[in-house]
Biopython code that builds the backbone (N, CA, C, O; Angstrom):
import numpy as np
from Bio.PDB.StructureBuilder import StructureBuilder

atoms = [
    (1, "MET", "N", (-174.093, -121.289, -90.178)),
    (1, "MET", "CA", (-174.456, -122.793, -91.319)),
    (1, "MET", "C", (-174.271, -123.512, -89.759)),
    (1, "MET", "O", (-173.597, -123.461, -88.731)),
    (2, "THR", "N", (-175.747, -124.423, -90.615)),
    (2, "THR", "CA", (-175.638, -125.375, -90.978)),
    (2, "THR", "C", (-175.220, -126.608, -90.238)),
    (2, "THR", "O", (-174.141, -126.697, -90.825)),
    (3, "ALA", "N", (-175.209, -127.423, -89.587)),
    (3, "ALA", "CA", (-174.386, -128.736, -89.795)),
    (3, "ALA", "C", (-174.601, -129.420, -91.025)),
    (3, "ALA", "O", (-173.668, -130.018, -91.561)),
    (4, "SER", "N", (-176.097, -129.379, -91.682)),
    (4, "SER", "CA", (-176.130, -130.395, -92.153)),
    (4, "SER", "C", (-175.244, -129.747, -93.959)),
    (4, "SER", "O", (-174.594, -130.350, -94.813)),
    (5, "GLU", "N", (-175.853, -127.771, -93.773)),
    (5, "GLU", "CA", (-175.263, -127.146, -94.813)),
    (5, "GLU", "C", (-173.564, -127.668, -94.937)),
    (5, "GLU", "O", (-172.781, -127.559, -95.880)),
    (6, "LEU", "N", (-173.383, -128.282, -93.539)),
    (6, "LEU", "CA", (-171.247, -127.705, -93.579)),
    (6, "LEU", "C", (-171.011, -129.511, -94.509)),
    (6, "LEU", "O", (-170.276, -129.652, -95.486)),
    (7, "ILE", "N", (-171.616, -130.345, -94.039)),
    (7, "ILE", "CA", (-171.863, -131.804, -94.053)),
    (7, "ILE", "C", (-171.808, -131.888, -95.792)),
    (7, "ILE", "O", (-170.960, -132.582, -96.352)),
    (8, "ARG", "N", (-172.934, -131.003, -96.631)),
    (8, "ARG", "CA", (-173.209, -130.911, -98.544)),
    (8, "ARG", "C", (-172.054, -130.450, -98.768)),
    (8, "ARG", "O", (-171.768, -130.538, -99.963)),
    (9, "VAL", "N", (-170.956, -129.821, -97.897)),
    (9, "VAL", "CA", (-169.698, -128.667, -98.517)),
    (9, "VAL", "C", (-168.988, -129.652, -98.679)),
    (9, "VAL", "O", (-168.623, -129.938, -99.820)),
    (10, "LEU", "N", (-168.436, -130.772, -97.087)),
    (10, "LEU", "CA", (-167.674, -131.058, -97.411)),
    (10, "LEU", "C", (-166.990, -132.760, -98.304)),
    (10, "LEU", "O", (-165.912, -133.343, -98.411)),
    (11, "GLU", "N", (-169.194, -133.050, -99.004)),
    (11, "GLU", "CA", (-169.294, -133.812, -99.332)),
    (11, "GLU", "C", (-168.318, -133.469, -100.855)),
    (11, "GLU", "O", (-167.736, -134.360, -101.474)),
    (12, "ARG", "N", (-168.311, -132.066, -101.234)),
    (12, "ARG", "CA", (-167.957, -132.084, -102.692)),
    (12, "ARG", "C", (-166.594, -131.646, -102.671)),
    (12, "ARG", "O", (-165.872, -131.402, -103.638)),
    (13, "GLY", "N", (-166.244, -131.552, -101.048)),
    (13, "GLY", "CA", (-164.774, -132.171, -101.008)),
    (13, "GLY", "C", (-164.526, -132.560, -101.597)),
    (13, "GLY", "O", (-164.000, -131.989, -102.552)),
    (14, "GLY", "N", (-164.806, -134.822, -101.498)),
    (14, "GLY", "CA", (-164.664, -135.605, -101.735)),
    (14, "GLY", "C", (-164.366, -136.384, -99.820)),
    (14, "GLY", "O", (-163.384, -136.923, -99.309)),
    (15, "TRP", "N", (-165.360, -136.150, -99.443)),
    (15, "TRP", "CA", (-165.534, -136.284, -97.572)),
    (15, "TRP", "C", (-167.070, -137.586, -97.891)),
    (15, "TRP", "O", (-167.195, -137.658, -99.113)),
    (16, "VAL", "N", (-167.483, -137.946, -97.613)),
    (16, "VAL", "CA", (-168.216, -139.448, -97.369)),
    (16, "VAL", "C", (-168.737, -139.755, -95.395)),
    (16, "VAL", "O", (-168.282, -140.304, -94.391)),
    (17, "VAL", "N", (-169.385, -139.330, -95.631)),
    (17, "VAL", "CA", (-170.317, -139.742, -94.495)),
    (17, "VAL", "C", (-170.448, -141.778, -94.063)),
    (17, "VAL", "O", (-171.287, -142.638, -94.329)),
    (18, "VAL", "N", (-169.014, -141.779, -93.243)),
    (18, "VAL", "CA", (-169.037, -143.243, -93.310)),
    (18, "VAL", "C", (-169.940, -143.646, -91.430)),
    (18, "VAL", "O", (-170.086, -144.830, -91.125)),
    (19, "ARG", "N", (-170.324, -142.740, -90.629)),
    (19, "ARG", "CA", (-171.425, -143.487, -89.924)),
    (19, "ARG", "C", (-172.160, -142.229, -89.130)),
    (19, "ARG", "O", (-171.968, -141.014, -89.160)),
    (20, "GLN", "N", (-173.377, -143.336, -88.182)),
    (20, "GLN", "CA", (-173.495, -141.721, -87.992)),
    (20, "GLN", "C", (-174.459, -142.735, -86.338)),
    (20, "GLN", "O", (-175.332, -143.600, -86.277)),
    (21, "ARG", "N", (-173.452, -141.788, -85.065)),
    (21, "ARG", "CA", (-174.338, -142.575, -84.011)),
    (21, "ARG", "C", (-174.813, -141.377, -83.411)),
    (21, "ARG", "O", (-174.119, -140.464, -82.964)),
    (22, "GLY", "N", (-176.530, -141.485, -83.447)),
    (22, "GLY", "CA", (-176.958, -140.494, -82.287)),
    (22, "GLY", "C", (-177.130, -139.314, -83.555)),
    (22, "GLY", "O", (-177.650, -139.215, -84.666)),
    (23, "SER", "N", (-176.445, -138.626, -82.732)),
    (23, "SER", "CA", (-176.786, -136.717, -83.536)),
    (23, "SER", "C", (-175.376, -136.603, -84.292)),
    (23, "SER", "O", (-175.221, -135.468, -84.741)),
    (24, "HIS", "N", (-174.109, -137.629, -84.604)),
    (24, "HIS", "CA", (-172.411, -137.317, -84.685)),
    (24, "HIS", "C", (-172.784, -137.939, -85.945)),
    (24, "HIS", "O", (-173.695, -138.726, -86.201)),
    (25, "TRP", "N", (-171.861, -137.402, -86.696)),
    (25, "TRP", "CA", (-171.694, -137.929, -88.515)),
    (25, "TRP", "C", (-170.657, -138.073, -88.482)),
    (25, "TRP", "O", (-169.967, -137.067, -88.313)),
    (26, "ARG", "N", (-170.054, -139.275, -88.611)),
    (26, "ARG", "CA", (-168.402, -139.282, -88.984)),
    (26, "ARG", "C", (-167.663, -139.002, -91.058)),
    (26, "ARG", "O", (-167.248, -139.748, -91.945)),
    (27, "LEU", "N", (-167.770, -138.320, -90.980)),
    (27, "LEU", "CA", (-166.982, -138.393, -92.282)),
    (27, "LEU", "C", (-165.381, -138.715, -92.319)),
    (27, "LEU", "O", (-164.581, -138.230, -91.520)),
    (28, "GLU", "N", (-165.055, -139.583, -93.341)),
    (28, "GLU", "CA", (-163.599, -139.423, -94.220)),
    (28, "GLU", "C", (-163.979, -139.367, -95.498)),
    (28, "GLU", "O", (-165.008, -139.356, -96.173)),
    (29, "ASN", "N", (-161.961, -139.309, -95.697)),
    (29, "ASN", "CA", (-161.478, -138.959, -97.011)),
    (29, "ASN", "C", (-160.601, -140.104, -97.428)),
    (29, "ASN", "O", (-159.576, -140.495, -96.871)),
    (30, "SER", "N", (-160.999, -140.424, -98.169)),
    (30, "SER", "CA", (-159.975, -141.790, -99.380)),
    (30, "SER", "C", (-158.677, -140.684, -99.309)),
    (30, "SER", "O", (-157.731, -141.225, -98.736)),
    (31, "GLN", "N", (-158.351, -139.213, -99.752)),
    (31, "GLN", "CA", (-157.592, -138.944, -99.966)),
    (31, "GLN", "C", (-156.431, -138.717, -98.492)),
    (31, "GLN", "O", (-155.259, -138.365, -98.358)),
    (32, "ARG", "N", (-157.397, -139.087, -97.700)),
    (32, "ARG", "CA", (-156.757, -138.154, -95.816)),
    (32, "ARG", "C", (-156.546, -139.428, -94.933)),
    (32, "ARG", "O", (-156.660, -139.270, -93.717)),
    (33, "PRO", "N", (-156.233, -140.745, -95.440)),
    (33, "PRO", "CA", (-156.769, -141.641, -94.668)),
    (33, "PRO", "C", (-156.862, -142.064, -92.990)),
    (33, "PRO", "O", (-157.612, -142.825, -92.378)),
    (34, "ARG", "N", (-156.008, -141.403, -92.673)),
    (34, "ARG", "CA", (-156.458, -140.863, -90.869)),
    (34, "ARG", "C", (-156.582, -139.825, -91.002)),
    (34, "ARG", "O", (-155.710, -139.000, -90.729)),
    (35, "ASN", "N", (-157.604, -139.585, -91.421)),
    (35, "ASN", "CA", (-157.958, -138.581, -90.867)),
    (35, "ASN", "C", (-159.885, -138.338, -91.004)),
    (35, "ASN", "O", (-160.574, -138.331, -92.025)),
    (36, "SER", "N", (-160.146, -138.229, -90.090)),
    (36, "SER", "CA", (-162.050, -138.409, -89.913)),
    (36, "SER", "C", (-162.490, -137.069, -89.438)),
    (36, "SER", "O", (-161.632, -136.362, -88.910)),
    (37, "VAL", "N", (-163.671, -136.632, -89.548)),
    (37, "VAL", "CA", (-164.573, -134.736, -88.665)),
    (37, "VAL", "C", (-165.508, -135.606, -88.426)),
    (37, "VAL", "O", (-165.982, -136.358, -89.278)),
    (38, "THR", "N", (-165.776, -135.567, -87.456)),
    (38, "THR", "CA", (-166.705, -135.471, -86.938)),
    (38, "THR", "C", (-168.418, -133.907, -86.451)),
    (38, "THR", "O", (-168.386, -132.879, -85.774)),
    (39, "VAL", "N", (-169.407, -134.497, -87.138)),
    (39, "VAL", "CA", (-169.544, -133.488, -87.463)),
    (39, "VAL", "C", (-171.118, -133.923, -86.144)),
    (39, "VAL", "O", (-171.766, -134.933, -85.871)),
    (40, "ALA", "N", (-171.099, -132.139, -85.582)),
    (40, "ALA", "CA", (-172.567, -132.869, -85.004)),
    (40, "ALA", "C", (-173.784, -132.397, -85.230)),
    (40, "ALA", "O", (-173.873, -131.186, -85.429)),
    (41, "VAL", "N", (-175.279, -133.406, -85.261)),
    (41, "VAL", "CA", (-175.784, -132.567, -85.816)),
    (41, "VAL", "C", (-177.022, -132.654, -85.778)),
    (41, "VAL", "O", (-177.644, -133.585, -86.291)),
    (42, "HIS", "N", (-177.815, -131.179, -84.835)),
    (42, "HIS", "CA", (-178.610, -130.368, -83.765)),
    (42, "HIS", "C", (-179.452, -129.540, -84.195)),
    (42, "HIS", "O", (-179.539, -128.395, -83.751)),
    (43, "GLY", "N", (-180.550, -130.249, -85.576)),
    (43, "GLY", "CA", (-181.976, -129.974, -86.576)),
    (43, "GLY", "C", (-180.601, -129.257, -87.307)),
    (43, "GLY", "O", (-179.606, -129.602, -87.946)),
    (44, "SER", "N", (-181.459, -127.605, -86.585)),
    (44, "SER", "CA", (-181.764, -126.259, -87.874)),
    (44, "SER", "C", (-180.372, -125.232, -86.681)),
    (44, "SER", "O", (-179.789, -124.198, -87.008)),
    (45, "ARG", "N", (-180.259, -125.816, -85.669)),
    (45, "ARG", "CA", (-179.470, -125.007, -85.631)),
    (45, "ARG", "C", (-178.154, -124.738, -85.906)),
    (45, "ARG", "O", (-177.345, -125.552, -86.350)),
    (46, "ASP", "N", (-177.833, -122.956, -85.491)),
    (46, "ASP", "CA", (-175.994, -122.711, -86.466)),
    (46, "ASP", "C", (-174.977, -123.840, -85.774)),
    (46, "ASP", "O", (-175.204, -124.598, -84.831)),
    (47, "LEU", "N", (-173.902, -123.697, -86.495)),
    (47, "LEU", "CA", (-172.906, -124.046, -85.378)),
    (47, "LEU", "C", (-171.871, -123.046, -85.172)),
    (47, "LEU", "O", (-171.618, -122.128, -85.952)),
    (48, "PRO", "N", (-171.238, -123.308, -83.971)),
    (48, "PRO", "CA", (-170.663, -121.777, -82.946)),
    (48, "PRO", "C", (-170.027, -121.642, -84.655)),
    (48, "PRO", "O", (-170.277, -122.064, -85.784)),
    (49, "GLU", "N", (-168.992, -120.695, -83.885)),
    (49, "GLU", "CA", (-168.318, -120.396, -85.000)),
    (49, "GLU", "C", (-166.384, -121.265, -84.818)),
    (49, "GLU", "O", (-165.810, -121.768, -85.784)),
    (50, "GLY", "N", (-165.892, -121.217, -83.654)),
    (50, "GLY", "CA", (-165.014, -121.736, -83.256)),
    (50, "GLY", "C", (-165.616, -123.368, -83.705)),
    (50, "GLY", "O", (-164.851, -123.840, -84.547)),
    (51, "THR", "N", (-166.426, -124.045, -83.466)),
    (51, "THR", "CA", (-166.709, -125.316, -83.257)),
    (51, "THR", "C", (-166.472, -124.875, -85.600)),
    (51, "THR", "O", (-165.553, -125.037, -86.403)),
    (52, "LEU", "N", (-167.031, -124.658, -85.633)),
    (52, "LEU", "CA", (-166.880, -124.633, -88.082)),
    (52, "LEU", "C", (-165.406, -124.192, -87.482)),
    (52, "LEU", "O", (-165.222, -125.243, -86.868)),
    (53, "ARG", "N", (-164.493, -123.598, -87.268)),
    (53, "ARG", "CA", (-163.483, -123.357, -87.485)),
    (53, "ARG", "C", (-162.632, -124.854, -87.543)),
    (53, "ARG", "O", (-161.937, -125.248, -88.479)),
    (54, "ALA", "N", (-162.960, -125.694, -85.995)),
    (54, "ALA", "CA", (-161.989, -126.371, -85.742)),
    (54, "ALA", "C", (-162.516, -127.641, -86.860)),
    (54, "ALA", "O", (-161.601, -128.381, -87.222)),
    (55, "ILE", "N", (-163.628, -127.886, -87.317)),
    (55, "ILE", "CA", (-164.516, -129.178, -87.921)),
    (55, "ILE", "C", (-163.413, -128.682, -89.720)),
    (55, "ILE", "O", (-163.064, -129.423, -90.639)),
    (56, "ILE", "N", (-163.194, -127.130, -89.514)),
    (56, "ILE", "CA", (-162.743, -126.735, -90.382)),
    (56, "ILE", "C", (-161.321, -127.075, -90.881)),
    (56, "ILE", "O", (-161.481, -127.402, -92.057)),
    (57, "ARG", "N", (-159.986, -127.163, -90.565)),
    (57, "ARG", "CA", (-159.531, -127.224, -89.748)),
    (57, "ARG", "C", (-159.160, -128.874, -89.372)),
    (57, "ARG", "O", (-158.020, -129.199, -89.703)),
    (58, "ARG", "N", (-159.642, -129.493, -88.997)),
    (58, "ARG", "CA", (-159.572, -130.808, -88.688)),
    (58, "ARG", "C", (-159.674, -131.868, -90.560)),
    (58, "ARG", "O", (-159.125, -132.931, -90.848)),
    (59, "ALA", "N", (-160.638, -130.925, -91.474)),
    (59, "ALA", "CA", (-160.234, -131.813, -92.440)),
    (59, "ALA", "C", (-159.303, -131.189, -92.664)),
    (59, "ALA", "O", (-158.695, -132.171, -92.238)),
    (60, "GLY", "N", (-158.326, -130.315, -92.989)),
    (60, "GLY", "CA", (-157.306, -129.938, -94.209)),
    (60, "GLY", "C", (-157.015, -128.763, -94.347)),
    (60, "GLY", "O", (-155.869, -128.316, -94.381)),
    (61, "LEU", "N", (-158.426, -127.905, -94.477)),
    (61, "LEU", "CA", (-159.362, -127.184, -96.087)),
    (61, "LEU", "C", (-157.974, -125.402, -95.074)),
    (61, "LEU", "O", (-157.295, -125.273, -94.056)),
    (62, "SER", "N", (-158.290, -124.709, -96.075)),
    (62, "SER", "CA", (-158.171, -122.828, -95.430)),
    (62, "SER", "C", (-159.156, -123.114, -95.641)),
    (62, "SER", "O", (-159.668, -124.127, -96.117)),
    (63, "ARG", "N", (-159.695, -121.722, -95.103)),
    (63, "ARG", "CA", (-161.168, -120.875, -94.994)),
    (63, "ARG", "C", (-160.760, -120.636, -97.147)),
    (63, "ARG", "O", (-161.752, -120.475, -97.858)),
    (64, "GLU", "N", (-160.247, -120.642, -97.397)),
    (64, "GLU", "CA", (-160.741, -120.269, -98.973)),
    (64, "GLU", "C", (-161.197, -121.158, -100.024)),
    (64, "GLU", "O", (-162.026, -121.299, -100.923)),
    (65, "ALA", "N", (-160.040, -121.774, -99.322)),
    (65, "ALA", "CA", (-160.815, -123.293, -99.985)),
    (65, "ALA", "C", (-162.056, -123.804, -99.708)),
    (65, "ALA", "O", (-162.949, -124.153, -100.480)),
    (66, "PHE", "N", (-161.974, -123.807, -97.907)),
    (66, "PHE", "CA", (-163.419, -124.349, -98.006)),
    (66, "PHE", "C", (-164.812, -123.141, -98.508)),
    (66, "PHE", "O", (-166.001, -123.386, -98.708)),
    (67, "ASP", "N", (-164.007, -121.745, -98.592)),
    (67, "ASP", "CA", (-165.480, -120.366, -98.991)),
    (67, "ASP", "C", (-165.695, -121.272, -101.004)),
    (67, "ASP", "O", (-166.648, -121.455, -101.762)),
    (68, "ALA", "N", (-163.667, -121.670, -101.065)),
    (68, "ALA", "CA", (-165.013, -122.086, -102.938)),
    (68, "ALA", "C", (-165.877, -123.787, -103.202)),
    (68, "ALA", "O", (-166.796, -124.108, -103.956)),
    (69, "LEU", "N", (-164.978, -124.665, -102.083)),
    (69, "LEU", "CA", (-166.242, -125.358, -101.712)),
    (69, "LEU", "C", (-167.244, -124.880, -102.013)),
    (69, "LEU", "O", (-167.864, -125.026, -103.067)),
    (70, "LYS", "N", (-167.686, -123.812, -100.461)),
    (70, "LYS", "CA", (-168.968, -122.997, -100.609)),
    (70, "LYS", "C", (-170.039, -123.580, -101.405)),
    (70, "LYS", "O", (-170.981, -124.358, -101.249)),
    (71, "ARG", "N", (-169.070, -122.314, -103.073)),
    (71, "ARG", "CA", (-169.130, -121.854, -103.618)),
    (71, "ARG", "C", (-170.401, -122.587, -104.292)),
    (71, "ARG", "O", (-171.594, -122.299, -104.383)),
    (72, "GLY", "N", (-169.540, -123.747, -104.757)),
    (72, "GLY", "CA", (-169.636, -125.016, -105.834)),
    (72, "GLY", "C", (-168.837, -124.862, -106.188)),
    (72, "GLY", "O", (-168.413, -125.581, -107.092)),
]
sb = StructureBuilder()
sb.init_structure("model")
sb.init_model(0)
sb.init_chain("A")
sb.init_seg("    ")
for serial, (resi, resn, name, xyz) in enumerate(atoms, 1):
    if name == "N":
        sb.init_residue(resn, " ", resi, " ")
    sb.init_atom(name, np.array(xyz, "f"), 0.0, 1.0, " ", f" {name:<3s}", serial, name[0])
structure = sb.get_structure()
């Protein structure tokens, strides 16, 4: 999964891009006021599996909840 695809999935879950600095995009969710997620966007390269898992965990999502958002 690319970083752009990940950002689209997180946006379906209520996350909003609040700033971008270089290749790093920061997303926040109003339901989780003290929790932000940073995603490094590097073109069309796939995110490493460990990085993807860490971002999903940081977003407070289970893998099942993430997969449900991914399906739409």
